[in-house]
DSSP file (Angstrom, degrees, kcal/mol; ACC not computed):
  #  RESIDUE AA STRUCTURE BP1 BP2  ACC     N-H-->O    O-->H-N    N-H-->O    O-->H-N    TCO  KAPPA ALPHA  PHI   PSI    X-CA   Y-CA   Z-CA
    1    1 A D              0   0    0      0, 0.0     0, 0.0     0, 0.0     0, 0.0   0.000 360.0 360.0 360.0 145.7    0.5  204.7  -55.2
    2    2 A T        +     0   0    0      2,-0.1    26,-0.0     0, 0.0     0, 0.0   0.611 360.0  89.9 -90.3 -12.8    3.8  206.1  -56.5
    3    3 A Q  S    S-     0   0    0      1,-0.1     2,-0.0    24,-0.0     0, 0.0  -0.716  81.1-120.4 -86.6 131.1    2.2  208.6  -58.9
    4    4 A P        -     0   0    0      0, 0.0    24,-3.0     0, 0.0     2,-0.3  -0.345  20.1-127.0 -71.7 150.8    1.6  212.0  -57.3
    5    5 A L  E     -A   27   0A   0     22,-0.2     2,-0.3    84,-0.2    22,-0.2  -0.700  25.4-176.6 -91.6 147.7   -1.9  213.5  -57.1
    6    6 A A  E     -A   26   0A   0     20,-2.1    20,-2.8    -2,-0.3     2,-0.4  -0.983   2.2-169.9-138.0 150.4   -2.6  217.0  -58.3
    7    7 A C  E     -A   25   0A   0     -2,-0.3     2,-0.4    18,-0.2    18,-0.2  -0.997   5.7-170.6-141.1 149.4   -5.8  219.0  -58.2
    8    8 A S  E     -A   24   0A   0     16,-2.1    16,-2.9    -2,-0.4     2,-0.5  -1.000  25.9-124.0-138.6 139.6   -7.1  222.2  -59.7
    9    9 A F  E     +A   23   0A   0     -2,-0.4    14,-0.3    14,-0.2     3,-0.1  -0.706  28.3 177.3 -84.1 124.7  -10.3  224.0  -58.9
   10   10 A L  E     -     0   0A   0     12,-3.2     2,-0.3    -2,-0.5    13,-0.2   0.822  54.0 -32.7 -97.7 -38.1  -12.3  224.5  -62.0
   11   11 A A  E     -A   22   0A   0     11,-1.3    11,-2.8     2,-0.0     2,-0.4  -0.970  49.1-111.3-167.8 173.3  -15.5  226.3  -60.9
   12   12 A T  E     -A   21   0A   0     -2,-0.3     2,-0.4     9,-0.2     9,-0.2  -0.944  27.4-166.6-119.7 149.9  -18.1  226.8  -58.3
   13   13 A E  E     -A   20   0A   0      7,-2.5     7,-2.8    -2,-0.4     2,-0.6  -0.989  19.9-129.5-134.7 144.9  -21.7  225.7  -58.5
   14   14 A T  E     -A   19   0A   0     -2,-0.4     2,-0.5     5,-0.2     5,-0.2  -0.848  25.9-177.0 -93.0 123.7  -24.8  226.6  -56.5
   15   15 A V  E >   -A   18   0A   0      3,-3.2     3,-2.3    -2,-0.6     2,-0.4  -0.976  62.0 -49.9-123.6 115.8  -26.6  223.5  -55.4
   16   16 A D  T 3  S-     0   0    0     -2,-0.5    -2,-0.0     1,-0.3     0, 0.0  -0.439 124.4 -20.8  55.3-111.8  -29.8  224.1  -53.5
   17   17 A D  T 3  S+     0   0    0     -2,-0.4     2,-0.3    -3,-0.1    -1,-0.3   0.127 126.6  64.8-114.3  20.7  -28.7  226.6  -50.9
   18   18 A H  E <  S-A   15   0A   0     -3,-2.3    -3,-3.2    51,-0.0     2,-0.4  -0.899  73.9-113.3-140.1 169.4  -25.0  225.9  -50.8
   19   19 A I  E     -A   14   0A   0     -2,-0.3    22,-0.5    -5,-0.2     2,-0.4  -0.824  21.8-165.1-104.4 138.6  -21.8  226.2  -53.0
   20   20 A V  E     -AB  13  40A   0     -7,-2.8    -7,-2.5    -2,-0.4     2,-0.5  -0.949  15.9-135.2-119.0 147.8  -19.8  223.3  -54.2
   21   21 A Y  E     -AB  12  39A   0     18,-3.3    18,-2.0    -2,-0.4     2,-0.6  -0.887  14.1-143.4-102.4 126.0  -16.3  223.5  -55.7
   22   22 A V  E     -AB  11  38A   0    -11,-2.8   -12,-3.2    -2,-0.5   -11,-1.3  -0.797  25.5-176.0 -92.5 124.0  -15.7  221.5  -58.9
   23   23 A M  E     -AB   9  37A   0     14,-3.0    14,-2.2    -2,-0.6     2,-0.6  -0.924  24.7-143.0-124.3 145.1  -12.2  220.1  -58.9
   24   24 A K  E     -AB   8  36A   0    -16,-2.9   -16,-2.1    -2,-0.4     2,-0.4  -0.937  22.0-166.5-101.2 125.4  -10.1  218.1  -61.4
   25   25 A V  E     -AB   7  35A   0     10,-3.3    10,-2.4    -2,-0.6     2,-0.4  -0.931   6.8-177.0-113.3 136.7   -8.0  215.5  -59.7
   26   26 A Q  E     -AB   6  34A   0    -20,-2.8   -20,-2.1    -2,-0.4     2,-0.6  -0.998  19.3-150.5-138.4 136.5   -5.2  213.8  -61.6
   27   27 A R  E    S-A    5   0A   0      6,-2.5     3,-0.3    -2,-0.4   -22,-0.2  -0.927  70.6 -24.1-105.2 118.9   -2.8  211.0  -60.7
   28   28 A G  S    S-     0   0    0    -24,-3.0   -22,-0.1    -2,-0.6   -25,-0.0  -0.330  98.6 -58.4  77.5-163.1    0.5  211.3  -62.5
   29   29 A L  S    S+     0   0    0     -2,-0.1     2,-0.5     3,-0.0    -1,-0.2   0.673 102.6  96.7 -93.6 -20.1    1.0  213.1  -65.8
   30   30 A D    >   -     0   0    0     -3,-0.3     3,-2.0     1,-0.2    -3,-0.3  -0.611  64.1-148.9 -80.7 121.9   -1.4  211.2  -68.0
   31   31 A A  G >  S+     0   0    0     -2,-0.5     3,-0.8     1,-0.3    -1,-0.2   0.678  91.6  74.7 -63.7 -18.1   -4.8  213.0  -68.4
   32   32 A K  G 3  S+     0   0    0      1,-0.3    -1,-0.3    -6,-0.0    -2,-0.0   0.676  89.3  61.7 -70.5 -12.6   -6.6  209.6  -68.7
   33   33 A Y  G <  S+     0   0    0     -3,-2.0    -6,-2.5    -6,-0.2     2,-0.3  -0.293  88.3 101.9-103.3  46.8   -6.0  209.2  -65.0
   34   34 A S  E <   +B   26   0A   0     -3,-0.8     2,-0.3    -8,-0.2    -8,-0.2  -0.909  41.6 171.6-128.1 157.3   -8.0  212.3  -64.1
   35   35 A W  E     -B   25   0A   0    -10,-2.4   -10,-3.3    -2,-0.3     2,-0.4  -0.963  27.3-116.9-154.8 164.7  -11.5  212.8  -62.8
   36   36 A Q  E     +B   24   0A   0     -2,-0.3     2,-0.3   -12,-0.2   -12,-0.2  -0.894  27.5 179.7-112.2 142.5  -13.8  215.5  -61.4
   37   37 A I  E     -B   23   0A   0    -14,-2.2   -14,-3.0    -2,-0.4     2,-0.4  -0.941  18.9-140.2-134.2 159.1  -15.2  215.7  -58.0
   38   38 A K  E     +B   22   0A   0     -2,-0.3     2,-0.4   -16,-0.2   -16,-0.2  -0.984  24.3 175.9-122.7 130.2  -17.4  218.3  -56.2
   39   39 A K  E     -B   21   0A   0    -18,-2.0   -18,-3.3    -2,-0.4     2,-0.2  -0.975  23.6-131.1-135.1 146.8  -16.8  219.2  -52.6
   40   40 A R  E >>  -B   20   0A   0     -2,-0.4     4,-1.3   -20,-0.2     3,-0.8  -0.554  31.6-110.7 -88.1 159.8  -18.4  221.7  -50.2
   41   41 A Y  H 3> S+     0   0    0    -22,-0.5     4,-2.5     1,-0.2     3,-0.4   0.895 117.5  60.7 -55.6 -42.1  -16.3  224.1  -48.0
   42   42 A N  H 3> S+     0   0    0      1,-0.2     4,-2.3     2,-0.2    -1,-0.2   0.812  99.5  55.7 -59.6 -30.6  -17.3  222.1  -44.9
   43   43 A E  H <> S+     0   0    0     -3,-0.8     4,-2.0     2,-0.2    -1,-0.2   0.887 109.8  45.3 -69.6 -37.9  -15.6  219.0  -46.4
   44   44 A F  H  X S+     0   0    0     -4,-1.3     4,-2.9    -3,-0.4    -2,-0.2   0.886 110.7  54.9 -68.1 -38.1  -12.4  220.8  -46.8
   45   45 A F  H  X S+     0   0    0     -4,-2.5     4,-2.1     2,-0.2    -2,-0.2   0.913 109.1  47.1 -60.5 -43.7  -12.8  222.3  -43.3
   46   46 A E  H  X S+     0   0    0     -4,-2.3     4,-2.2     2,-0.2    -1,-0.2   0.898 111.8  50.5 -65.0 -41.4  -13.2  218.7  -41.9
   47   47 A L  H  X S+     0   0    0     -4,-2.0     4,-2.5     2,-0.2    -2,-0.2   0.928 109.5  51.2 -62.0 -44.3  -10.1  217.6  -43.8
   48   48 A H  H  X S+     0   0    0     -4,-2.9     4,-1.6     1,-0.2    -2,-0.2   0.912 108.8  51.3 -58.7 -43.3   -8.1  220.5  -42.5
   49   49 A A  H  < S+     0   0    0     -4,-2.1     4,-0.5     1,-0.2    -1,-0.2   0.898 111.4  47.6 -62.3 -41.2   -9.2  219.6  -38.9
   50   50 A L  H >< S+     0   0    0     -4,-2.2     3,-0.8     1,-0.2    -1,-0.2   0.899 113.4  47.3 -65.7 -40.5   -8.0  216.0  -39.4
   51   51 A L  H ><>S+     0   0    0     -4,-2.5     3,-2.0     1,-0.2     5,-0.6   0.696  93.0  77.4 -78.1 -18.7   -4.7  217.0  -40.9
   52   52 A K  G ><5S+     0   0    0     -4,-1.6     3,-1.7     1,-0.3    -1,-0.2   0.805  83.4  67.4 -59.3 -28.0   -4.0  219.6  -38.2
   53   53 A T  G < 5S+     0   0    0     -3,-0.8    -1,-0.3    -4,-0.5    -2,-0.2   0.671  86.7  68.6 -67.8 -14.5   -3.0  216.7  -35.9
   54   54 A S  G < 5S-     0   0    0     -3,-2.0    -1,-0.3     2,-0.1    -2,-0.2   0.583 104.7-129.0 -78.8  -9.4    0.0  216.1  -38.2
   55   55 A N  T < 5 +     0   0    0     -3,-1.7     2,-0.4     1,-0.3    -3,-0.1   0.696  60.4 139.2  66.3  22.5    1.5  219.4  -36.9
   56   56 A Y      < -     0   0    0     -5,-0.6     2,-0.9     1,-0.0    -1,-0.3  -0.768  61.5-115.3 -91.2 143.6    2.1  220.7  -40.4
   57   57 A D        +     0   0    0     -2,-0.4    -5,-0.0    -3,-0.1    -1,-0.0  -0.696  42.1 179.6 -80.2 107.2    1.4  224.4  -41.1
   58   58 A L        -     0   0    0     -2,-0.9    26,-0.1   -10,-0.1     2,-0.1  -0.944  23.6-134.0-116.6 119.0   -1.4  224.3  -43.5
   59   59 A P        +     0   0    0      0, 0.0    28,-0.1     0, 0.0    -2,-0.0  -0.412  30.1 177.7 -67.2 144.0   -3.0  227.5  -44.8
   60   60 A F        -     0   0    0     -2,-0.1    21,-0.1    24,-0.1    20,-0.0  -0.963  30.8-118.0-152.0 133.0   -6.7  227.5  -44.8
   61   61 A P        -     0   0    0      0, 0.0    16,-0.0     0, 0.0    15,-0.0  -0.470  40.6-115.8 -70.1 138.6   -9.3  230.1  -45.7
   62   62 A P        -     0   0    0      0, 0.0     2,-0.1     0, 0.0   -17,-0.0  -0.213  26.9 -99.1 -73.9 162.5  -11.5  231.1  -42.8
   63   63 A K        -     0   0    0    -18,-0.0     2,-0.4   -22,-0.0     0, 0.0  -0.407  33.3-162.6 -72.6 155.8  -15.3  230.6  -42.4
   64   64 A K        -     0   0    0      1,-0.1     4,-0.1    -2,-0.1     3,-0.1  -0.976  11.5-164.2-143.7 128.9  -17.6  233.5  -43.1
   65   65 A M  S    S+     0   0    0     -2,-0.4     2,-0.4     1,-0.1     3,-0.3   0.885  74.7  36.8 -82.6 -40.1  -21.2  233.6  -42.0
   66   66 A F  S    S+     0   0    0      1,-0.2    -1,-0.1     2,-0.1     0, 0.0  -0.907 117.0  17.8-119.5 143.2  -22.6  236.3  -44.2
   67   67 A G  S >  S+     0   0    0     -2,-0.4     3,-1.1     1,-0.1     6,-0.2   0.679  76.1 135.3  77.8  17.4  -21.8  237.2  -47.7
   68   68 A N  T 3   +     0   0    0     -3,-0.3    -1,-0.1     1,-0.2    -2,-0.1   0.375  65.8  55.6 -84.0   8.0  -20.3  233.8  -48.4
   69   69 A M  T 3  S+     0   0    0    -51,-0.0    -1,-0.2     4,-0.0     2,-0.2   0.275  77.8 118.4-116.9   8.5  -22.1  233.4  -51.7
   70   70 A K  S <> S-     0   0    0     -3,-1.1     4,-2.7     1,-0.1     5,-0.2  -0.519  71.2-124.1 -76.1 144.4  -20.8  236.6  -53.3
   71   71 A K  H  > S+     0   0    0      1,-0.2     4,-2.1     2,-0.2     5,-0.2   0.881 108.8  49.9 -56.9 -44.6  -18.7  236.1  -56.4
   72   72 A E  H  > S+     0   0    0      1,-0.2     4,-2.0     2,-0.2    -1,-0.2   0.910 112.8  47.1 -63.8 -42.5  -15.7  238.0  -55.1
   73   73 A F  H  > S+     0   0    0      1,-0.2     4,-2.9     2,-0.2     5,-0.2   0.921 110.7  51.7 -65.2 -43.6  -15.7  236.1  -51.9
   74   74 A L  H  X S+     0   0    0     -4,-2.7     4,-2.6     1,-0.2    -1,-0.2   0.875 108.6  51.8 -62.1 -37.1  -16.0  232.7  -53.6
   75   75 A S  H  X S+     0   0    0     -4,-2.1     4,-1.9    -5,-0.2    -1,-0.2   0.918 111.9  45.8 -64.4 -44.0  -13.1  233.6  -55.9
   76   76 A T  H  X S+     0   0    0     -4,-2.0     4,-2.1     2,-0.2    -2,-0.2   0.913 114.3  48.2 -65.4 -43.1  -10.9  234.4  -52.9
   77   77 A R  H  X S+     0   0    0     -4,-2.9     4,-2.7     2,-0.2     5,-0.2   0.907 108.9  53.7 -65.2 -40.8  -12.0  231.3  -51.0
   78   78 A Q  H  X S+     0   0    0     -4,-2.6     4,-2.3     1,-0.2    -1,-0.2   0.907 108.3  50.0 -60.5 -41.8  -11.3  229.1  -54.1
   79   79 A T  H  X S+     0   0    0     -4,-1.9     4,-2.2     2,-0.2    -1,-0.2   0.912 111.2  49.3 -61.7 -42.6   -7.8  230.5  -54.3
   80   80 A G  H  X S+     0   0    0     -4,-2.1     4,-2.1     1,-0.2    -2,-0.2   0.889 111.0  48.8 -64.1 -40.2   -7.3  229.7  -50.6
   81   81 A L  H  X S+     0   0    0     -4,-2.7     4,-2.6     2,-0.2    -1,-0.2   0.866 109.0  53.6 -67.9 -35.5   -8.6  226.2  -51.0
   82   82 A Q  H  X S+     0   0    0     -4,-2.3     4,-2.4    -5,-0.2    -2,-0.2   0.927 109.8  47.8 -62.8 -44.3   -6.3  225.7  -54.0
   83   83 A E  H  X S+     0   0    0     -4,-2.2     4,-2.1     2,-0.2    -2,-0.2   0.898 111.2  51.8 -62.6 -40.9   -3.3  226.8  -51.9
   84   84 A F  H  X S+     0   0    0     -4,-2.1     4,-2.4     1,-0.2    -2,-0.2   0.947 112.2  44.7 -59.8 -50.0   -4.4  224.4  -49.1
   85   85 A M  H  X S+     0   0    0     -4,-2.6     4,-3.0     1,-0.2     5,-0.2   0.874 110.9  53.6 -66.7 -36.8   -4.7  221.4  -51.4
   86   86 A E  H  X S+     0   0    0     -4,-2.4     4,-1.3     2,-0.2    -1,-0.2   0.913 110.6  47.6 -62.2 -41.4   -1.4  222.2  -53.1
   87   87 A K  H  < S+     0   0    0     -4,-2.1     4,-0.5     2,-0.2    -2,-0.2   0.914 114.0  47.2 -65.4 -43.4    0.4  222.3  -49.7
   88   88 A V  H >< S+     0   0    0     -4,-2.4     3,-1.2     1,-0.2     7,-0.5   0.945 114.2  46.0 -62.7 -48.6   -1.3  219.0  -48.7
   89   89 A L  H 3< S+     0   0    0     -4,-3.0   -84,-0.2     1,-0.3    -1,-0.2   0.681 103.7  62.8 -73.6 -17.0   -0.5  217.2  -52.0
   90   90 A S  T 3< S+     0   0    0     -4,-1.3     2,-0.7    -5,-0.2    -1,-0.3   0.618  91.4  76.6 -80.1 -11.4    3.1  218.4  -52.0
   91   91 A N  S <> S-     0   0    0     -3,-1.2     4,-3.3    -4,-0.5     5,-0.3  -0.892  71.9-155.1-102.0 114.4    3.7  216.5  -48.7
   92   92 A V  H  > S+     0   0    0     -2,-0.7     4,-1.7     1,-0.2    -1,-0.2   0.882  93.5  52.0 -57.4 -41.8    4.1  212.8  -49.5
   93   93 A F  H  4 S+     0   0    0      1,-0.2    -1,-0.2     2,-0.2     4,-0.1   0.938 116.6  38.2 -61.1 -48.3    2.9  211.8  -45.9
   94   94 A L  H >4 S+     0   0    0      1,-0.2     3,-1.7     2,-0.2     6,-0.3   0.912 112.8  56.2 -70.7 -42.6   -0.2  213.9  -46.1
   95   95 A A  H 3< S+     0   0    0     -4,-3.3    -1,-0.2    -7,-0.5    -2,-0.2   0.823 111.8  43.8 -60.4 -31.9   -1.0  213.2  -49.8
   96   96 A N  T 3< S+     0   0    0     -4,-1.7    -1,-0.3    -5,-0.3    -2,-0.2   0.327  88.9 116.6 -96.4   7.4   -1.0  209.4  -49.1
   97   97 A S  S <  S-     0   0    0     -3,-1.7     3,-0.4     1,-0.1    -3,-0.1  -0.428  75.8-116.4 -75.9 153.3   -3.0  209.7  -45.9
   98   98 A L  S    S+     0   0    0      1,-0.2    -1,-0.1     2,-0.2    -4,-0.0   0.874 111.1  55.8 -58.8 -42.8   -6.4  208.0  -45.7
   99   99 A P              0   0    0      0, 0.0    -1,-0.2     0, 0.0    -4,-0.1   0.870 360.0 360.0 -61.8 -33.8   -8.4  211.3  -45.2
  100  100 A V              0   0    0     -3,-0.4    -2,-0.2    -6,-0.3    -6,-0.0   0.490 360.0 360.0 -73.9 360.0   -6.9  212.8  -48.4
């Protein structure tokens, strides 16, 4: 597709015993081509692992075993995931890759 993708993180939600990130994804400038998706941190982690093979320097927030459901931590992680996705989507090669 020739229209660029953009995403913005809207919120976090607790589902059972884990957190999901609610994102708005939009293709192009027209809002009618937008949708919302929910993803877990592990799904971003897997995407990051797949994209590392491209040899692009992609920032990514680290894993944390304890305290990973605290509001302050989730806010920081959400910011890190937003930066990661912006970097991915700003690269035409990565943005159009099958994993993305």
